[in-house]
matplotlib code that plots the C-alpha trace (Angstrom):
import matplotlib.pyplot as plt

x = [-7.9, -4.1, -3.6, -1.8, -2.3, 0.0, -1.6, -0.7, -1.5, -4.2, -1.4, 0.5, -2.6, -3.4, 0.1, 0.1, -3.1, -1.6, 1.2, -1.1, -3.1, 0.1, 0.5, 4.1, 3.9, 2.3, 2.0, 1.5, 1.8, 2.5, 0.2, 0.0, -3.4, -1.8, 1.6, 1.0, 0.8, 4.0, 5.7, 4.5, 5.7, 9.2, 9.9, 7.5, 8.5, 6.5, 8.0, 6.9, 6.8, 6.6, 4.8, 4.5, 0.8, -2.1, -3.6, -0.3, -0.1, -3.7, -3.0, 0.2, -1.7, -4.4, -1.7, -0.3, -3.8, -3.9, -0.5, -1.0, -4.8, -4.6, -5.6, -3.2, -2.7, -2.6, -2.4, -3.4, -4.1, -7.5, -9.4, -7.3, -5.2, -8.3, -9.8, -6.6, -6.8, -10.3, -9.1, -7.3, -10.5, -12.5, -10.0, -10.2, -14.0, -14.3, -11.4, -12.7, -9.4, -9.0, -7.8, -7.9, -7.5, -6.7, -7.6, -6.7, -9.6, -10.0, -10.2, -13.5, -14.4, -14.1, -16.3, -19.4, -18.0, -16.3, -13.0, -9.7, -9.8, -12.8, -14.9, -17.8, -16.1, -19.2, -20.9, -17.9, -16.9, -20.1, -21.0, -17.4, -16.2, -17.7, -17.6, -16.7, -16.2, -14.7, -13.0, -14.5, -12.4, -8.8, -9.9, -12.1, -9.2, -8.6, -12.3, -12.6, -9.3, -10.2, -13.6, -11.9, -9.7, -12.6, -14.9, -12.2, -11.6, -15.1, -17.3, -16.4, -13.3, -13.1, -12.0, -12.7, -12.1, -11.2, -11.2, -8.9, -9.6, -6.3, -7.0, -8.0, -4.5, -2.8, -5.1, -4.2, -6.0, -5.3, -6.8, -5.9, -4.9, -7.2, -6.3, -5.1, -7.9, -8.6, -10.6, -13.9, -13.9, -17.1, -17.2, -19.4, -21.9, -21.4, -24.8, -23.7, -20.6, -22.7, -25.0, -22.0, -20.7, -24.2, -24.2, -20.8, -21.8, -24.8, -22.9, -21.7, -20.0, -19.0, -16.9, -15.3, -14.6, -12.3, -12.4, -12.7, -10.4, -9.9, -7.8, -4.4, -1.5, -2.6, -6.2, -5.0, -2.9, -5.9, -8.2, -5.6, -5.5, -9.3, -9.3, -6.7, -8.7, -11.9, -10.3, -12.3, -11.8, -11.1, -11.0, -9.9, -12.0, -10.8, -7.4, -7.5, -5.1, -3.0, -5.8, -4.9, -1.6, -1.6, 0.5, -2.1, -3.7, -7.2, -6.5, -8.8, -7.9, -9.1, -12.4, -11.4, -11.3, -10.7, -11.4, -10.9, -14.3, -13.7, -13.6, -16.9, -18.5, -17.4, -18.9, -22.1, -22.4, -21.7, -24.4, -22.8, -20.9, -18.9, -18.4, -15.8, -15.1, -16.1, -19.1, -19.0, -19.5, -19.6, -16.1, -15.9, -19.6, -18.9, -21.4, -23.8, -24.3, -22.5, -25.2, -28.9, -30.1, -31.5, -31.9, -28.8, -29.4, -26.7, -26.9, -25.0, -23.0, -22.0, -19.4, -18.9, -17.8, -20.5, -24.1, -25.4, -23.6, -25.4, -28.5, -27.8, -27.4, -27.5, -29.8, -27.7, -28.9, -26.7, -25.5, -22.5, -21.6, -17.9, -14.6, -12.5, -9.9, -12.5, -14.2, -10.9, -10.2, -13.7, -13.6, -10.9, -13.7, -15.5, -14.8, -14.9, -17.5, -16.4, -16.1, -15.2, -17.0, -15.7, -12.0, -11.3, -13.1, -10.9, -7.7, -9.1, -9.9, -6.3, -4.9, -7.1, -5.7, -2.1, -2.8, -4.6, -1.8, 1.1, 2.7, 4.7, 1.5, 0.8, 2.2, 1.3, 2.4, 5.7, 9.3, 8.7, 6.4, 4.8, 4.4, 8.1, 8.5, 6.1, 7.9, 11.2, 9.7, 8.3, 11.9, 13.7, 11.4, 10.9, 7.5, 7.1, 7.7, 5.1, 3.5, 1.7, -0.4, -3.0, -5.6, -5.4, -5.2, -1.5, -2.6, -4.1, -0.5, 0.1, -3.3, -3.3, 0.4, 2.0, 1.4, 0.6, 1.7, 2.3, -0.7, 0.5, 2.0, -0.6, -1.4, -3.9, -7.2, -10.4, -11.9, -10.0, -8.2, -5.4, -2.2, -2.2, 0.8, 3.7, 2.3, 1.5, 5.1, 6.6, 4.5, 5.3, 9.0, 8.8, 7.1, 8.8, 12.3, 13.5, 10.9, 11.3, 8.6, 7.7, 5.2, 3.8, 2.4, 0.9, 2.0, -1.2, -1.5, 2.1, 1.8, -1.3, 1.1, 4.5, 5.8, 6.0, 8.9, 10.7, 9.5, 11.1, 14.4, 14.2, 13.9, 16.2, 13.5, 14.6, 11.3, 11.3, 8.9, 8.1, 6.4, 4.4, 4.0, 1.6, 1.1, -2.5, -5.2, -5.4, -8.5, -10.6, -9.2, -10.2, -13.8, -13.7, -12.7, -15.5, -18.2, -16.9, -14.4, -11.8, -13.0, -10.1, -10.9, -9.4, -7.2, -3.8, -0.8, 2.5, 4.8, 8.2, 11.4, 10.5, 14.1, 15.4, 12.5, 13.9, 17.5, 16.4, 14.9, 18.1, 16.9, 17.9, 16.3, 16.6, 14.6, 13.8, 12.5, 13.0, 12.0, 15.5, 16.9, 14.6, 16.4, 19.7, 18.0, 16.0, 19.2, 20.9, 17.9, 18.0, 21.8, 21.7, 20.2, 18.2, 14.5, 14.3, 12.1, 12.3, 10.6, 9.0, 7.3, 5.0, 3.1, -0.2, -1.8, -1.1, -4.1, -4.8, -3.1, -5.8, -6.7, -5.5, -6.9, -7.4, -9.3, -11.6, -12.2, -12.9, -15.3, -17.6, -17.0, -20.3, -20.2]
y = [-1.3, -1.3, -0.9, 2.3, 2.8, 5.8, 9.2, 11.3, 14.8, 15.1, 16.1, 13.0, 10.8, 12.3, 11.8, 8.2, 7.6, 9.0, 6.5, 3.7, 4.3, 4.4, 8.1, 8.9, 12.4, 15.5, 18.9, 22.0, 25.7, 25.9, 27.7, 28.3, 26.6, 23.2, 23.5, 20.3, 18.4, 20.0, 19.0, 15.4, 15.3, 16.2, 12.7, 10.8, 8.7, 11.1, 13.3, 17.0, 19.3, 22.9, 24.9, 28.7, 29.0, 26.8, 26.5, 25.0, 22.7, 21.4, 20.8, 19.0, 16.7, 16.2, 15.3, 12.8, 11.3, 10.9, 9.3, 6.8, 6.2, 6.9, 10.1, 13.0, 14.7, 18.4, 20.6, 24.3, 26.8, 28.3, 31.0, 32.5, 29.4, 27.2, 29.5, 29.6, 25.8, 25.8, 25.5, 22.2, 20.9, 21.8, 20.0, 16.9, 17.0, 17.4, 15.0, 12.3, 12.3, 11.1, 14.0, 14.8, 18.4, 19.0, 22.5, 24.4, 25.7, 28.1, 26.7, 25.0, 27.6, 30.5, 29.1, 30.9, 34.3, 35.0, 34.6, 35.3, 33.5, 31.4, 29.7, 27.2, 24.6, 22.5, 25.5, 26.7, 23.4, 21.3, 21.6, 20.7, 18.0, 14.5, 14.9, 17.7, 17.1, 18.9, 16.9, 17.5, 15.1, 13.9, 10.4, 10.3, 11.0, 7.4, 6.9, 10.1, 9.8, 6.2, 7.4, 10.2, 7.7, 5.4, 8.2, 9.8, 6.5, 4.9, 4.9, 8.0, 9.3, 12.9, 15.4, 15.2, 18.1, 17.6, 20.7, 20.6, 22.9, 24.0, 22.9, 19.4, 19.0, 20.0, 18.0, 14.4, 11.1, 7.4, 5.7, 2.8, 3.4, 2.3, -0.5, 0.5, 1.3, -0.7, 0.8, -0.9, -2.6, -3.2, -6.0, -6.8, -9.6, -12.6, -12.0, -8.5, -9.8, -12.3, -9.5, -7.4, -10.3, -10.6, -6.9, -7.0, -10.0, -8.0, -4.8, -3.5, -0.3, -0.5, 2.1, 2.5, 5.7, 5.5, 8.1, 8.7, 7.4, 4.2, 2.7, 1.0, 0.3, -3.4, -2.4, -0.2, -3.2, -5.5, -3.2, -2.7, -6.5, -6.6, -3.8, -5.7, -9.0, -7.3, -4.8, -2.3, 1.5, 3.4, 7.0, 8.6, 11.2, 14.8, 14.8, 11.0, 10.1, 7.9, 5.3, 3.9, 3.9, 6.2, 3.8, 1.0, 0.2, 0.7, 4.2, 6.8, 9.9, 12.0, 13.7, 17.2, 20.7, 21.1, 17.5, 15.7, 16.0, 12.5, 11.1, 12.8, 11.4, 7.8, 8.0, 9.5, 6.8, 3.9, 1.4, 0.3, 2.6, 1.4, 4.2, 2.9, 4.8, 8.2, 10.5, 12.0, 15.4, 18.8, 18.9, 15.4, 15.4, 18.6, 20.6, 17.6, 17.3, 14.1, 11.8, 12.3, 13.0, 11.0, 8.3, 7.9, 6.7, 4.0, 1.1, 2.5, 0.3, 2.5, 1.2, 3.3, 2.7, 5.0, 3.8, 7.5, 8.2, 5.4, 7.0, 10.4, 12.0, 9.2, 6.3, 3.1, 0.0, -1.9, -0.3, -1.9, -0.7, -1.6, 0.1, 0.2, -2.1, -4.8, -4.4, -4.6, -7.9, -9.2, -8.5, -11.1, -13.7, -12.1, -13.8, -12.0, -13.0, -15.2, -12.1, -8.5, -6.5, -3.2, -4.1, -2.1, 0.9, 0.7, 0.8, 3.8, 5.5, 5.0, 6.3, 9.4, 9.9, 9.7, 12.2, 14.6, 14.4, 15.0, 18.3, 18.6, 19.4, 22.5, 25.9, 29.0, 32.7, 33.6, 32.4, 29.9, 27.1, 25.1, 22.3, 22.1, 22.2, 19.2, 17.4, 17.7, 16.5, 13.5, 12.7, 13.1, 12.4, 8.8, 7.2, 7.3, 11.1, 12.9, 15.9, 18.4, 21.4, 23.8, 25.5, 27.6, 27.3, 26.3, 23.0, 22.0, 21.5, 18.8, 17.0, 16.8, 16.3, 14.3, 10.5, 9.5, 5.9, 5.7, 5.2, 7.9, 10.1, 12.9, 15.3, 17.8, 19.1, 18.1, 21.0, 23.4, 25.0, 27.4, 27.2, 23.4, 22.5, 23.7, 22.2, 18.9, 18.8, 19.4, 16.6, 14.2, 14.8, 14.5, 11.1, 9.8, 11.4, 8.9, 10.1, 13.1, 15.7, 18.4, 21.2, 23.1, 26.4, 29.6, 33.0, 33.7, 30.1, 30.0, 33.0, 31.6, 29.3, 30.1, 30.8, 27.1, 27.0, 27.9, 24.6, 22.7, 24.6, 24.0, 20.2, 20.0, 18.7, 19.3, 19.9, 21.2, 24.1, 25.1, 28.5, 29.6, 33.4, 35.2, 38.2, 37.6, 35.4, 33.6, 31.4, 34.4, 36.5, 33.8, 33.9, 37.7, 37.9, 35.5, 37.3, 41.0, 41.2, 43.9, 45.0, 43.9, 44.3, 42.7, 40.1, 41.8, 40.9, 42.6, 39.8, 39.5, 38.0, 34.4, 33.2, 35.7, 34.6, 31.1, 32.1, 34.5, 31.4, 29.4, 27.5, 27.5, 29.9, 30.6, 32.5, 30.7, 32.8, 30.5, 27.0, 25.9, 27.1, 25.0, 21.6, 22.9, 25.0, 22.0, 19.9, 22.6, 22.8, 19.1, 19.0, 21.8, 19.4, 22.3, 23.2, 25.0, 27.4, 27.8, 31.1, 30.7, 33.9, 33.1, 35.3, 36.3, 35.6, 31.8, 31.5, 27.8, 25.2, 25.8, 29.5, 33.0, 36.0, 37.9, 35.0, 34.9, 38.6, 38.7, 35.7, 37.9, 41.3, 42.5, 42.6]
z = [23.7, 24.5, 28.3, 29.4, 33.2, 33.6, 33.6, 30.5, 29.3, 26.6, 24.2, 24.9, 24.6, 21.3, 19.8, 21.1, 19.2, 16.0, 16.4, 17.2, 14.0, 11.9, 11.3, 10.4, 9.0, 10.4, 8.6, 10.7, 11.4, 15.2, 17.6, 21.3, 21.4, 21.0, 22.6, 24.6, 21.3, 20.0, 23.2, 22.8, 19.2, 20.3, 21.4, 19.0, 16.0, 13.9, 11.3, 11.6, 8.6, 9.6, 7.0, 6.2, 5.9, 7.1, 3.6, 2.4, 5.5, 4.9, 1.2, 2.0, 4.3, 1.6, -0.9, 1.6, 1.9, -1.9, -2.0, 0.8, 1.0, 4.7, 6.5, 6.0, 9.4, 9.8, 12.9, 12.9, 15.6, 16.5, 14.7, 11.8, 11.6, 11.2, 8.5, 6.6, 6.4, 4.9, 1.3, 2.1, 3.7, 0.6, -1.7, 0.5, 0.4, -3.4, -4.1, -1.7, 0.2, 3.8, 6.0, 9.7, 10.7, 14.3, 15.4, 18.6, 20.6, 23.5, 27.0, 27.9, 30.5, 28.0, 25.3, 24.0, 25.1, 21.8, 23.5, 21.7, 18.3, 19.3, 16.6, 16.6, 14.4, 14.0, 12.5, 10.5, 8.9, 9.2, 5.5, 4.3, 6.7, 7.0, 10.8, 13.2, 16.9, 19.9, 22.6, 26.1, 28.1, 27.6, 28.5, 25.4, 23.0, 22.1, 21.2, 19.2, 17.3, 16.4, 15.1, 13.1, 11.3, 10.5, 9.3, 7.2, 5.3, 5.2, 2.2, 0.2, 2.0, 3.1, 5.8, 9.5, 11.9, 15.6, 17.8, 20.8, 23.8, 25.2, 28.7, 27.5, 26.1, 29.3, 31.6, 32.5, 32.3, 32.7, 29.7, 27.4, 23.7, 20.9, 18.6, 15.1, 12.7, 9.6, 6.7, 6.0, 2.6, 0.7, -1.9, -4.9, -4.6, -6.8, -8.4, -9.4, -11.2, -13.0, -14.1, -15.2, -17.3, -19.0, -19.8, -21.3, -23.4, -24.7, -25.4, -28.8, -27.7, -24.0, -22.4, -18.9, -16.9, -13.9, -11.1, -7.4, -4.6, -2.7, -5.5, -5.1, -7.4, -7.5, -8.3, -11.2, -12.6, -12.3, -14.1, -16.8, -17.3, -17.4, -20.1, -22.1, -21.9, -23.0, -25.4, -23.4, -24.1, -20.9, -19.9, -16.7, -14.9, -14.3, -12.7, -12.0, -14.8, -12.7, -12.6, -16.0, -17.9, -20.9, -22.9, -22.6, -26.0, -24.4, -23.1, -24.7, -22.8, -19.8, -19.1, -18.0, -19.3, -23.0, -23.7, -27.0, -28.9, -30.3, -26.7, -25.8, -28.9, -28.1, -24.6, -25.8, -28.5, -26.1, -25.1, -21.8, -19.5, -16.5, -14.0, -11.5, -8.3, -9.6, -9.3, -12.8, -11.4, -13.2, -14.8, -16.2, -17.2, -19.2, -17.1, -16.6, -20.3, -21.1, -19.7, -19.4, -15.9, -14.1, -16.7, -18.9, -22.4, -22.0, -19.6, -16.7, -14.2, -11.3, -8.8, -5.8, -2.1, -0.7, -1.2, -1.0, -4.3, -6.2, -7.8, -6.4, -9.8, -12.4, -12.0, -12.7, -14.5, -12.1, -8.9, -7.1, -3.6, -3.6, -3.2, -6.5, -4.8, -4.1, -7.5, -9.4, -7.6, -8.3, -12.1, -12.4, -12.3, -15.3, -18.6, -22.0, -24.6, -27.6, -29.8, -29.1, -31.8, -30.3, -30.4, -33.6, -32.1, -29.0, -31.2, -32.9, -29.6, -28.4, -31.7, -31.4, -27.9, -29.1, -31.8, -29.4, -26.9, -29.2, -28.2, -31.4, -33.2, -31.2, -32.1, -30.1, -30.2, -28.6, -28.3, -25.5, -26.7, -23.9, -26.5, -26.8, -23.0, -22.6, -25.5, -23.6, -20.3, -22.1, -23.3, -20.0, -17.1, -15.9, -16.1, -12.3, -12.1, -10.0, -11.6, -9.4, -10.3, -9.0, -11.1, -14.3, -18.0, -17.7, -16.2, -19.6, -20.8, -18.1, -18.4, -22.2, -23.0, -20.1, -20.5, -16.9, -16.3, -12.5, -10.2, -7.9, -10.6, -10.5, -7.7, -8.8, -7.2, -8.8, -6.8, -9.0, -6.1, -7.0, -5.0, -4.7, -6.8, -4.5, -1.2, -3.1, -4.5, -1.0, 0.5, -2.4, -2.1, 1.7, 1.5, -1.6, -1.8, -4.4, -7.0, -9.3, -8.4, -10.8, -10.0, -13.0, -11.7, -13.2, -12.0, -10.1, -9.0, -7.6, -5.4, -3.6, -1.6, -3.0, 0.5, 1.1, -1.4, 1.8, 3.3, 0.4, 1.1, 4.8, 4.4, 1.4, -0.9, -4.5, -6.2, -9.7, -10.4, -13.9, -13.5, -16.5, -16.4, -18.7, -16.3, -15.6, -14.1, -17.4, -16.9, -15.8, -18.6, -21.1, -19.8, -19.7, -23.3, -24.2, -22.4, -22.3, -25.2, -24.8, -21.4, -19.2, -15.5, -12.4, -14.2, -14.9, -12.7, -12.1, -11.1, -9.3, -10.8, -9.9, -10.5, -8.0, -5.6, -5.7, -5.0, -2.2, -0.4, -1.0, -4.0, -7.7, -10.1, -13.8, -16.3, -19.6, -22.5, -25.5, -26.3, -27.3, -24.0, -21.8, -22.0, -20.7, -18.1, -16.8, -16.7, -14.6, -12.3, -11.7, -11.3, -8.7, -6.1, -4.8, -4.9, -8.2, -10.1, -13.9, -14.6, -18.0, -19.4, -22.2, -24.7, -23.1, -26.5, -25.9, -23.6, -24.4, -26.7, -29.3, -29.2, -28.5, -26.7, -30.0, -31.5, -28.4, -28.6, -32.3, -32.0, -29.7, -31.4, -33.1, -36.9]

ax = plt.figure().add_subplot(projection="3d")
ax.plot(x, y, z, "-o")
ax.set_aspect("equal")
plt.show()
């Protein structure tokens, strides 16, 4: 503990702990329940980002956690503020992202009377957060904040909630600061690496799937070298495409929605599967159909930092309790066999990915072709551009047709949460102002957290928003036409002029209705130096890159 004999308010003690643990950014919506913290932040070397809704603030903090590997920090007020932040907590849970949500609470003497905006946070968030606590004494803040940082980053990372009674923040205490936290790393045993080398030597059709969190840029490079040495085919899990460069000759594609059937076939036909860091949950496993449960047909090597995930769904032939960073370092000791009988198949897998991800091959109804938009982005954006999205059919254009090559180049929720793209883009540009940040949003998706476009304007963050507008909740309409053809209910939207929306906030806005007009409009948006929205109306028939609404409807219509 670092000595600090002077009495401080709980708010000051808390902010001092954040600084001690290396927090440099805080995302918040202010509230009277934690005014003492806001006062302490006034003089702190911590950058405060004021957001327009707590859901956006929590998602910004979650995106910061993804980008840095350290807990994103969010402050919200009690009651409604806390409930508004819940979607960001859920993203952090399902995406295994370290996040600490500090929530205001009523004074200690008013609890359990259903006081104004009172909630029992342990009950409310207990099934989502890794740990929920409420501070009873300002002198315990160093202890509890230190524990919050350790819990959020240990094993499988995730969200922690710390409730702050208002009178705890204004009370004073003389207490020492905690030492900076250090994430606990788990390493493979030598005997496990020897076993892995033997399995690779015996394999004829090995395959690797990368996912989860607790990776680093160095770990990604090391695994790419390993894949190159072994000519090992590699796929990335759903919305984890930054874990392996798309231009690497071993890359076979991503396991998400609308996946390449050839990729699925290769995985199902493999005889050795390396699952590194991920859980292979519902979306990447194609509804838990990709592998047999609990005994996969293939020999499964599962590497995960949390021992509770090993054997939870799939029983591995070899279970390795290790963080991806440590595993990627350890595999440098593994040597390839004398021959690589699968090398030709790996080249074929990469060729199949390149063909599948070529936007020039896709033609959809309407004057504005998203294939053409993606082709232009591939021409003009640098390899380290950060692409952000929320949820909706529009995201398929990004996942399938953008070649992710940067470790931190993708910010997208594996939880499938709408409204994520704009907050994530704001956070990315706030933390990495030198990088180009593009948010691809749907019309319904954008307006979930579109008000935080104002946050981008307030902090002069020139994010580029490509807003794909088909006038409906497209994913739900797609399922609706499959199950109840022609009976449209609850999915139609009447949208604003999104270009005017951008200019009303002080940004740049332009409407693009033809493919040939997109390159010049995108160049103007970049040149403006402002947060920008390109409003891109598309034909509602263009529901996915491979089918139309009419085709879905006719497929289910009785003969």
